[in-house]
Structures are given as C-alpha cells and as structure tokens.
KEZAGU-733620 format. One line per field, with one value per residue: residue number from 1; residue in three letters; x, y, z of N, C-alpha, C in turn. Coordinates in Angstrom, 1 decimal. Layout:
REM KEZAGU-733620
resi [NUM	...] $
resn [ALA	...] $
n_px [X	...] $
n_py [Y	...] $
n_pz [Z	...] $
ca_px [X	...] $
ca_py [Y	...] $
ca_pz [Z	...] $
c_px [X	...] $
c_py [Y	...] $
c_pz [Z	...] $
***
This chain:
REM KEZAGU-733620
resi [1	2	3	4	5	6	7	8	9	10	11	12	13	14	15	16	17	18	19	20	21	22	23	24	25	26	27	28	29	30	31	32	33	34	35	36	37	38	39	40	41	42	43	44	45	46	47	48	49	50	51	52	53	54	55	56	57	58	59	60	61	62	63	64	65	66	67	68	69	70	71	72	73	74	75	76	77	78	79	80	81	82	83	84	85	86	87	88	89	90	91	92	93	94	95	96	97	98	99	100	101	102	103	104	105	106	107	108	109	110	111	112	113	114	115	116	117	118	119	120	121	122	123	124	125	126	127	128	129	130	131	132	133	134	135	136	137	138	139	140	141	142	143	144	145	146	147	148	149	150	151	152	153	154	155	156	157	158	159	160	161	162	163	164	165	166	167	168	169	170	171	172	173	174	175	176	177	178	179	180	181	182	183	184	185	186	187	188	189	190	191	192	193	194	195	196	197] $
resn [MET	LEU	LYS	ARG	ARG	ALA	PHE	GLY	THR	TYR	ALA	ILE	ALA	LYS	ILE	CYS	HIS	VAL	ALA	PRO	ILE	THR	VAL	GLY	ARG	TRP	ILE	GLU	GLU	GLY	LYS	LEU	PRO	PHE	PHE	THR	THR	GLY	GLY	GLY	HIS	ARG	ARG	VAL	TRP	ASP	THR	ASP	LEU	ALA	ALA	PHE	LEU	LYS	ALA	HIS	ASN	TYR	PRO	ALA	PRO	PRO	ASN	LEU	LEU	SER	ASN	LEU	ASN	PRO	THR	VAL	LEU	ILE	VAL	GLU	ASP	ASN	THR	VAL	THR	ARG	ARG	LEU	ILE	ARG	ARG	THR	LEU	GLU	GLN	PHE	VAL	PRO	LYS	PHE	THR	ILE	ARG	GLU	ALA	ALA	ASP	GLY	PHE	GLU	ALA	GLY	GLU	MET	ILE	SER	LYS	THR	LEU	PRO	ASN	LEU	ILE	VAL	LEU	ASP	ILE	TRP	LEU	PRO	GLY	ILE	ASN	GLY	ILE	GLU	ILE	CYS	LYS	LYS	ILE	ARG	GLN	ASP	LYS	ALA	ARG	LYS	ASN	LEU	LYS	ILE	LEU	ALA	ILE	ASN	GLY	ASP	ALA	SER	ASN	ASP	THR	LYS	LYS	LYS	VAL	MET	LYS	ALA	GLY	ALA	ASP	ALA	PHE	LEU	ALA	LYS	PRO	PHE	LYS	ALA	GLU	ALA	LEU	LEU	LYS	MET	VAL	GLU	LYS	LEU	ALA	ASN	ARG	PRO	ALA	GLN	THR	ASN	LEU] $
n_px [-54.8	-57.4	-59.0	-61.8	-65.0	-67.0	-70.4	-72.5	-76.3	-76.0	-74.3	-74.0	-75.8	-75.1	-73.6	-75.4	-76.9	-78.8	-82.0	-81.6	-83.8	-84.5	-82.4	-82.6	-85.6	-84.8	-83.5	-85.0	-87.1	-86.0	-84.0	-81.4	-78.8	-77.6	-75.9	-76.4	-74.8	-73.2	-74.0	-76.9	-76.6	-77.1	-75.3	-73.7	-71.5	-69.2	-68.8	-71.4	-73.0	-72.0	-72.6	-75.1	-75.9	-74.2	-76.5	-78.8	-77.8	-76.6	-73.9	-70.6	-68.5	-65.0	-63.5	-64.9	-66.3	-63.7	-63.2	-65.3	-66.7	-67.4	-70.9	-72.4	-75.4	-76.4	-78.8	-81.1	-82.2	-81.7	-79.3	-76.9	-76.2	-76.1	-73.9	-71.8	-71.6	-71.4	-68.6	-66.9	-66.8	-66.0	-63.2	-62.1	-62.9	-62.2	-62.7	-65.5	-68.1	-70.4	-74.1	-77.0	-79.9	-82.7	-84.8	-87.5	-89.0	-87.4	-84.7	-85.9	-86.1	-83.3	-82.2	-83.5	-82.2	-79.0	-78.7	-76.9	-74.7	-74.7	-76.9	-76.6	-79.4	-81.8	-84.0	-86.2	-88.1	-88.8	-92.0	-91.7	-91.2	-88.4	-88.3	-90.3	-89.1	-86.7	-88.5	-89.7	-86.7	-86.1	-87.6	-87.7	-86.3	-84.1	-82.6	-81.2	-78.9	-77.9	-77.0	-77.8	-77.4	-79.4	-79.9	-80.5	-81.9	-82.9	-82.1	-83.3	-84.4	-86.7	-87.3	-84.6	-84.9	-87.7	-86.3	-84.7	-86.5	-87.3	-85.7	-83.1	-79.4	-78.2	-77.9	-77.0	-76.4	-78.2	-76.9	-73.6	-69.9	-67.1	-65.2	-66.8	-69.1	-67.9	-66.5	-68.8	-69.4	-67.2	-67.5	-70.1	-69.0	-67.9	-69.3	-72.8	-75.6	-79.0	-81.6	-83.3	-86.5] $
n_py [-48.7	-48.3	-45.8	-43.8	-44.3	-43.8	-44.9	-44.8	-45.5	-47.3	-48.7	-49.8	-51.3	-52.9	-54.8	-55.8	-57.3	-56.2	-54.6	-51.3	-49.5	-50.5	-50.0	-47.4	-47.6	-48.1	-46.7	-44.0	-45.2	-45.3	-46.9	-47.1	-45.0	-42.3	-39.3	-36.4	-35.4	-32.0	-31.9	-32.7	-36.1	-39.0	-40.4	-42.8	-43.7	-45.8	-47.4	-47.8	-48.6	-51.3	-52.2	-52.1	-54.5	-56.6	-56.4	-57.0	-59.8	-60.1	-60.9	-59.1	-57.4	-57.8	-55.5	-54.1	-54.8	-54.6	-52.1	-51.3	-50.5	-51.6	-50.6	-49.3	-48.8	-46.3	-46.6	-44.2	-42.4	-41.4	-38.2	-37.9	-40.8	-42.0	-40.0	-40.9	-43.8	-43.9	-42.2	-44.0	-46.3	-44.9	-44.2	-46.1	-48.6	-47.7	-48.9	-48.1	-47.1	-44.6	-44.1	-42.4	-42.5	-41.1	-41.9	-44.5	-44.4	-43.0	-44.3	-46.9	-45.5	-45.3	-47.8	-48.4	-46.6	-46.9	-49.3	-50.9	-53.5	-53.7	-53.3	-50.9	-51.1	-49.5	-50.5	-49.7	-46.9	-43.8	-43.1	-46.3	-49.5	-51.0	-53.5	-53.8	-53.1	-54.6	-57.1	-56.4	-56.3	-58.7	-60.0	-59.1	-60.5	-58.7	-58.2	-60.0	-60.3	-58.3	-57.9	-57.6	-55.4	-55.2	-52.7	-51.9	-50.6	-52.0	-55.0	-57.4	-61.0	-61.6	-58.8	-59.7	-61.8	-61.5	-59.7	-61.1	-63.1	-61.3	-61.2	-60.3	-60.6	-60.3	-58.7	-56.4	-54.5	-51.5	-49.0	-49.6	-50.4	-48.9	-50.8	-53.4	-53.0	-52.6	-54.9	-56.6	-55.6	-56.8	-59.4	-59.7	-59.2	-61.3	-63.7	-65.3	-63.4	-63.6	-66.3	-67.5	-67.9] $
n_pz [-54.3	-55.8	-57.6	-57.9	-59.2	-61.5	-63.1	-65.7	-66.9	-69.3	-68.4	-66.1	-66.8	-68.9	-67.0	-65.3	-66.6	-67.8	-69.2	-70.1	-69.4	-67.4	-65.2	-65.2	-63.9	-61.7	-60.3	-60.2	-58.6	-56.3	-55.7	-56.3	-55.7	-57.1	-59.0	-60.6	-63.8	-64.8	-67.7	-67.6	-66.7	-65.2	-62.8	-61.0	-58.5	-58.0	-55.1	-54.6	-56.4	-56.1	-53.7	-54.0	-56.1	-54.4	-52.1	-54.0	-54.9	-57.5	-59.6	-59.4	-60.7	-59.7	-59.6	-58.9	-56.2	-54.2	-53.3	-52.2	-48.8	-45.8	-44.4	-42.1	-40.3	-37.7	-35.7	-33.6	-31.1	-29.3	-29.7	-27.7	-27.3	-29.7	-31.3	-29.6	-30.3	-33.1	-32.5	-32.2	-33.5	-35.9	-35.0	-34.4	-36.1	-38.4	-41.5	-42.0	-43.0	-42.2	-41.1	-40.2	-38.1	-36.8	-35.8	-36.7	-39.2	-40.6	-40.8	-41.9	-44.2	-44.9	-44.9	-47.1	-49.3	-48.8	-48.6	-46.3	-44.2	-42.0	-39.0	-35.8	-33.5	-31.8	-29.4	-28.4	-30.1	-31.5	-33.4	-35.8	-34.2	-32.8	-32.5	-34.7	-37.0	-37.3	-37.5	-40.6	-42.2	-42.1	-43.6	-46.0	-48.9	-50.3	-48.5	-46.8	-46.2	-44.0	-41.1	-37.6	-34.8	-31.7	-29.8	-26.1	-23.3	-21.6	-20.3	-19.3	-19.8	-20.7	-22.8	-24.3	-25.8	-27.3	-29.3	-30.1	-31.0	-33.2	-35.8	-34.9	-34.4	-32.7	-29.1	-27.1	-23.7	-22.7	-20.4	-22.4	-22.0	-24.8	-26.0	-25.6	-27.7	-30.1	-30.1	-30.1	-32.8	-34.1	-33.8	-35.4	-37.6	-38.7	-38.9	-40.7	-41.0	-39.6	-40.0	-39.4	-38.1] $
ca_px [-56.0	-58.6	-59.8	-63.7	-65.2	-68.8	-71.1	-73.6	-76.9	-75.7	-72.6	-74.7	-77.3	-74.4	-73.3	-76.2	-77.6	-80.6	-82.3	-80.7	-84.8	-84.2	-81.6	-83.7	-86.8	-84.0	-82.8	-86.1	-87.5	-84.8	-83.1	-79.6	-78.5	-77.0	-75.9	-76.4	-73.8	-74.2	-74.8	-78.1	-76.4	-77.5	-74.3	-73.8	-70.8	-68.6	-68.9	-73.2	-73.9	-71.2	-73.9	-76.5	-75.1	-74.1	-77.5	-79.5	-77.3	-75.8	-72.3	-69.7	-67.0	-63.9	-62.7	-66.2	-66.3	-62.5	-63.1	-66.7	-66.8	-69.0	-71.6	-73.2	-76.7	-76.8	-80.6	-81.4	-82.9	-80.6	-78.0	-75.8	-75.9	-75.8	-72.9	-70.8	-71.5	-70.5	-67.1	-66.3	-66.6	-65.0	-61.8	-61.5	-63.6	-62.5	-62.7	-66.7	-69.1	-71.4	-74.9	-77.4	-81.2	-83.2	-86.5	-87.9	-89.0	-85.8	-84.1	-86.7	-85.7	-81.9	-82.0	-83.6	-81.2	-78.4	-78.3	-75.7	-74.2	-74.7	-77.3	-77.1	-80.5	-82.4	-84.9	-87.6	-88.1	-90.3	-92.2	-91.8	-90.0	-87.1	-88.6	-90.9	-88.0	-86.4	-89.3	-89.5	-85.8	-86.0	-88.9	-87.4	-85.0	-83.0	-81.5	-81.2	-77.2	-78.1	-76.7	-78.7	-77.3	-80.0	-79.1	-81.3	-81.7	-84.0	-81.5	-84.1	-84.1	-87.8	-86.5	-83.5	-86.2	-88.4	-85.7	-83.9	-86.9	-87.8	-84.5	-81.8	-78.8	-76.8	-78.0	-76.8	-76.9	-77.1	-75.3	-72.4	-68.4	-66.8	-64.9	-68.3	-69.5	-66.1	-65.9	-70.3	-69.2	-65.9	-68.2	-71.0	-68.5	-67.3	-70.7	-73.5	-77.0	-79.9	-82.3	-84.0	-87.8] $
ca_py [-47.9	-48.1	-44.6	-44.1	-44.2	-43.0	-45.6	-44.3	-46.5	-48.2	-49.4	-50.7	-52.3	-54.2	-55.5	-56.3	-57.8	-56.1	-53.1	-49.6	-48.8	-50.7	-49.2	-45.6	-47.4	-48.6	-44.7	-43.5	-46.0	-44.5	-48.1	-47.0	-43.4	-41.5	-37.6	-35.6	-34.0	-31.1	-32.3	-33.9	-37.2	-39.7	-41.4	-43.7	-44.2	-47.5	-47.6	-47.3	-49.5	-52.6	-52.0	-52.4	-55.5	-57.6	-56.2	-58.0	-60.6	-59.8	-61.0	-57.9	-57.0	-57.6	-54.2	-53.0	-54.8	-54.4	-50.5	-51.2	-50.3	-52.0	-49.5	-48.9	-47.7	-46.2	-45.7	-44.2	-41.5	-40.4	-37.8	-38.5	-42.4	-42.4	-39.8	-41.7	-44.8	-42.7	-41.9	-45.1	-46.9	-43.7	-44.3	-47.8	-48.8	-46.5	-49.1	-48.3	-46.3	-45.0	-43.5	-42.9	-42.6	-41.0	-43.0	-45.8	-43.7	-42.3	-46.1	-47.3	-44.7	-44.8	-49.3	-49.1	-45.9	-46.9	-51.2	-51.3	-54.1	-54.1	-52.2	-50.8	-50.1	-48.8	-51.1	-48.5	-46.2	-43.3	-44.3	-47.7	-49.3	-51.5	-55.2	-53.9	-52.6	-56.2	-57.6	-56.2	-56.6	-60.2	-60.4	-58.6	-61.6	-58.5	-58.1	-61.2	-60.6	-57.7	-58.4	-56.4	-55.3	-54.4	-52.3	-51.3	-49.9	-52.8	-55.8	-58.8	-61.7	-61.1	-58.4	-60.6	-63.0	-60.6	-59.1	-62.5	-64.3	-60.5	-61.4	-59.8	-61.6	-59.8	-57.5	-55.3	-53.9	-50.0	-48.4	-50.1	-49.2	-49.3	-52.0	-54.0	-53.1	-52.8	-56.8	-57.6	-55.4	-57.6	-60.7	-59.8	-58.8	-62.0	-64.6	-64.9	-62.9	-64.8	-66.0	-68.9	-66.9] $
ca_pz [-54.0	-57.1	-58.2	-57.4	-60.8	-61.8	-64.2	-66.3	-67.4	-70.3	-68.6	-65.6	-67.7	-69.6	-65.7	-64.3	-67.5	-68.4	-70.1	-69.4	-69.0	-66.2	-64.2	-65.1	-62.8	-59.9	-60.4	-59.7	-56.9	-55.1	-55.2	-56.5	-55.1	-58.2	-59.0	-62.5	-64.2	-65.6	-69.1	-67.1	-67.6	-64.8	-62.9	-60.0	-57.8	-57.6	-54.1	-54.4	-57.7	-55.4	-52.7	-54.8	-56.1	-53.2	-51.8	-54.7	-55.8	-58.8	-60.1	-59.4	-60.9	-58.7	-59.4	-57.8	-54.9	-53.6	-53.6	-51.0	-47.0	-44.9	-44.3	-40.7	-39.7	-36.4	-35.5	-32.4	-30.7	-28.2	-30.3	-27.1	-27.7	-31.4	-31.7	-28.9	-31.5	-34.3	-32.7	-31.6	-34.8	-36.7	-34.3	-34.1	-37.5	-40.3	-42.9	-41.8	-43.8	-41.0	-41.4	-38.7	-38.6	-35.6	-35.7	-37.4	-39.9	-41.1	-40.8	-43.4	-45.9	-44.8	-45.5	-48.6	-49.8	-48.1	-48.2	-44.9	-44.1	-40.3	-38.6	-34.7	-34.0	-30.8	-29.7	-28.4	-31.0	-31.5	-34.5	-36.0	-32.9	-33.4	-33.2	-36.1	-37.6	-37.4	-38.8	-41.9	-42.9	-42.5	-44.3	-47.2	-49.5	-50.3	-46.8	-45.9	-45.4	-42.9	-39.4	-36.7	-33.7	-30.8	-28.3	-25.2	-22.0	-20.6	-20.3	-19.1	-21.1	-21.8	-23.9	-25.3	-26.2	-27.8	-29.5	-31.1	-32.2	-34.2	-35.9	-34.3	-34.6	-31.5	-28.1	-26.3	-23.2	-22.4	-20.9	-22.7	-22.6	-26.1	-25.9	-25.7	-28.5	-30.7	-29.7	-30.8	-34.0	-34.5	-33.9	-36.4	-39.4	-39.3	-39.4	-41.0	-40.7	-38.8	-40.9	-38.4	-37.5] $
c_px [-57.0	-59.0	-61.3	-64.4	-66.6	-69.1	-72.3	-75.2	-76.9	-74.8	-73.1	-75.6	-76.1	-73.9	-73.9	-77.2	-79.1	-81.0	-81.9	-82.1	-85.1	-84.0	-82.2	-84.8	-86.0	-83.8	-84.0	-86.8	-86.4	-83.9	-81.6	-79.8	-77.5	-77.0	-76.0	-74.9	-74.2	-74.5	-76.4	-78.0	-76.8	-76.1	-74.3	-72.4	-70.5	-69.1	-71.0	-73.2	-72.5	-71.9	-75.0	-76.7	-75.1	-75.7	-78.7	-78.9	-76.3	-74.2	-71.6	-68.4	-66.1	-63.2	-63.4	-66.0	-65.0	-62.5	-64.5	-66.1	-67.7	-69.9	-72.5	-74.2	-77.0	-78.1	-80.7	-81.6	-82.6	-79.8	-77.4	-75.6	-75.1	-74.6	-71.5	-70.7	-70.7	-69.3	-66.3	-65.9	-66.1	-63.2	-61.4	-61.7	-63.3	-62.6	-64.4	-67.3	-70.3	-72.3	-75.8	-78.8	-82.0	-84.4	-86.9	-88.6	-88.3	-85.2	-84.7	-86.4	-84.4	-81.7	-81.9	-82.8	-80.0	-77.3	-76.6	-75.8	-74.7	-75.7	-77.3	-78.2	-80.9	-83.6	-86.5	-87.3	-89.5	-90.2	-92.4	-91.0	-89.5	-87.4	-89.3	-89.9	-87.1	-86.8	-89.0	-88.1	-85.8	-87.3	-88.9	-85.8	-84.0	-81.4	-81.1	-80.2	-77.0	-78.2	-77.2	-77.9	-77.9	-79.1	-80.0	-81.1	-81.9	-83.2	-82.1	-83.8	-85.9	-87.7	-85.7	-84.2	-86.8	-87.6	-84.8	-84.9	-87.6	-87.2	-83.5	-80.9	-77.3	-78.1	-76.9	-77.2	-76.9	-77.1	-73.8	-71.3	-67.7	-65.9	-65.8	-68.4	-68.7	-66.5	-67.4	-70.0	-68.6	-66.8	-69.0	-69.9	-67.8	-68.1	-72.1	-75.1	-77.8	-80.9	-83.5	-85.5	-88.6] $
c_py [-47.8	-46.0	-44.9	-43.4	-44.0	-43.8	-44.6	-45.9	-47.7	-49.3	-50.5	-51.5	-53.9	-54.9	-56.5	-57.2	-57.6	-54.8	-51.7	-48.7	-48.9	-50.8	-48.1	-46.2	-47.9	-47.6	-44.2	-43.6	-45.5	-46.2	-47.8	-45.2	-43.5	-39.7	-37.6	-35.3	-32.9	-30.8	-32.4	-35.7	-37.9	-40.7	-41.9	-44.2	-45.5	-48.2	-48.3	-48.3	-51.2	-52.6	-52.8	-54.3	-56.7	-57.5	-57.8	-59.7	-61.1	-60.3	-59.7	-58.2	-57.7	-56.2	-53.8	-53.3	-54.9	-52.5	-50.3	-51.6	-50.7	-50.3	-49.9	-48.2	-47.7	-45.4	-46.2	-43.0	-40.4	-39.8	-38.1	-40.0	-42.0	-41.2	-40.5	-43.3	-44.7	-42.5	-43.1	-45.8	-46.4	-43.8	-45.5	-48.8	-48.0	-46.9	-48.7	-47.4	-45.4	-43.6	-43.5	-42.3	-42.3	-41.3	-43.9	-45.2	-43.9	-43.6	-46.2	-47.0	-45.3	-46.8	-49.5	-47.5	-46.6	-48.3	-51.0	-52.3	-54.5	-52.7	-52.2	-50.3	-50.4	-49.6	-50.1	-46.8	-45.2	-43.6	-45.4	-48.5	-50.4	-53.0	-55.6	-53.8	-54.1	-57.3	-57.9	-56.7	-58.3	-61.1	-59.7	-59.2	-60.6	-57.8	-58.9	-61.3	-59.5	-58.3	-57.3	-56.5	-54.6	-54.1	-51.7	-51.3	-50.9	-54.1	-57.4	-59.6	-62.3	-60.4	-58.9	-61.3	-62.4	-60.4	-60.2	-62.6	-63.0	-60.7	-60.4	-60.5	-61.5	-58.9	-57.3	-54.2	-52.2	-49.8	-49.7	-49.3	-49.7	-50.5	-53.0	-53.9	-53.1	-54.2	-57.1	-56.7	-56.7	-58.7	-60.9	-59.9	-60.0	-63.7	-63.9	-64.0	-63.8	-65.0	-67.1	-67.8	-68.2] $
c_pz [-55.3	-56.4	-58.0	-59.0	-60.7	-63.0	-64.6	-66.6	-68.1	-69.7	-66.6	-66.3	-67.6	-68.3	-65.1	-65.6	-67.9	-68.8	-69.2	-69.1	-67.7	-64.7	-64.0	-64.0	-61.6	-60.0	-59.6	-58.4	-55.6	-55.1	-55.3	-56.5	-56.8	-58.1	-60.6	-62.5	-65.0	-66.8	-69.3	-67.1	-66.2	-64.3	-61.4	-59.6	-58.0	-56.5	-54.4	-55.5	-56.9	-54.7	-52.8	-55.4	-55.5	-52.9	-52.4	-55.5	-56.8	-58.2	-60.1	-59.7	-59.8	-58.3	-58.2	-56.2	-53.8	-53.2	-52.5	-49.7	-47.3	-44.9	-43.1	-40.7	-38.6	-36.4	-33.7	-31.8	-30.4	-29.1	-29.3	-27.5	-28.7	-31.4	-30.8	-29.7	-32.8	-34.5	-33.0	-32.8	-36.1	-36.1	-34.3	-35.5	-38.4	-41.3	-43.3	-42.5	-43.0	-41.6	-40.1	-39.2	-37.4	-35.2	-36.8	-38.9	-41.0	-41.0	-41.9	-44.4	-46.0	-45.7	-46.6	-49.7	-50.0	-47.8	-47.8	-44.9	-42.7	-40.1	-36.6	-34.0	-32.6	-30.7	-29.3	-29.2	-31.4	-33.3	-34.6	-35.1	-33.3	-33.7	-34.4	-37.1	-38.0	-38.5	-40.7	-42.7	-42.7	-42.9	-45.3	-47.8	-49.7	-49.1	-46.1	-45.5	-44.3	-41.6	-38.9	-35.5	-32.6	-29.7	-27.6	-24.2	-21.0	-21.5	-19.9	-20.5	-21.2	-23.1	-25.2	-25.9	-28.0	-29.3	-30.9	-31.8	-33.6	-35.6	-35.6	-33.8	-32.8	-30.2	-27.0	-25.6	-23.0	-21.0	-21.7	-22.8	-24.4	-26.4	-26.1	-26.8	-30.0	-31.2	-30.6	-32.1	-34.9	-35.5	-35.8	-37.8	-39.6	-39.2	-40.2	-39.9	-39.7	-39.3	-39.7	-37.7	-37.3] $
***
C-alpha cells in the first residue's frame, strides 16, 4: 500500500504539462481541493489529484491511480435514508469514499469539489431536483464518466422514463433492500456511464 503523498503546485504543473499559475487558478476556482502547510504553501493530497486528473482526462502516473478509491456521493434529503445508504456501502463496499449532500444545491457543490465516480441520487429534492441535476451532469464533458443511480419512491414507468431520459444510468425504487442497492452499485461499477441523450 502506498503512503499518502501531498503535491505542491509546481509538481502538479509538471504532471499536467501546464504553468504553475494555471494550477493556482484551478485551486482558487475550487476545482482542486487543497490544504495549507504551516509555512503557507498550498498542497494537494494524492487522492484528490488523481481524481482531478481522471475527471479532466489528464494521463495520471500509475502510482497515483493505484492509490485512488472510488468516491460515491449520496444525494438524499431524508436523513434516515441517507444514513442507511451510507452504512450499507461502508459495510459491504469499504473501498469506497462516501460523501453526502442533502439537497440539489449542496449536491452541485460536492460534485464540483469531490469529483465522484458514482452518485446515488434522489429524484425529488428541495431546490434543484434530481432530474435537473442529471441533465447538468450530462452536459458537462468533464463529468462524462460519472455514473448516476437514481432513486425514488415513485416506481411508475413514466418516472423511470423521465429519469433515464435525463441521463441516469439506472433506477431503483424506494423503499429498497440493501441487497438491491449493492447489486445495482456493483453493476454500475463495471460498465460505462450513459451518454446517449
């Protein structure tokens, strides 16, 4: 197992074949998560850098990719359901890094900052609803590989059609059993995201 490493702006610039000032702009725009050292220098963890490179189609050194865990973003306004999904994934798929959002606006911010590999997305959310989130994700070329598992209490064919047309890769009706969630997540992890809008 590789030890966790932090990269400075010059090292990142070298990997991406850009000027250090460009890396600084990515950091300032919130595209690249960072922390500040005691001496005031900005550093980026290897996992965050690997996720950024993957999302923006930059070739990443193999040692970075081997240290990258898939990130799952759970977008669900119901706290009980959100925690249930989180506990299920943490218990049965511990390799995943789990993030959470309670509404559409928070989801948008998390998608831009954490660059998730998979979103478990409730369709009826306060603020921006899940269908609009699906559409926005599919319009973003940097997020073209992001997979979307839509969840909703309405299992009608009409709802399923709307969700899939908006860009979801799969649909799961609530309430669902842990086994059904895990089966769907496993299936999505092994096939490309939907792109046929």
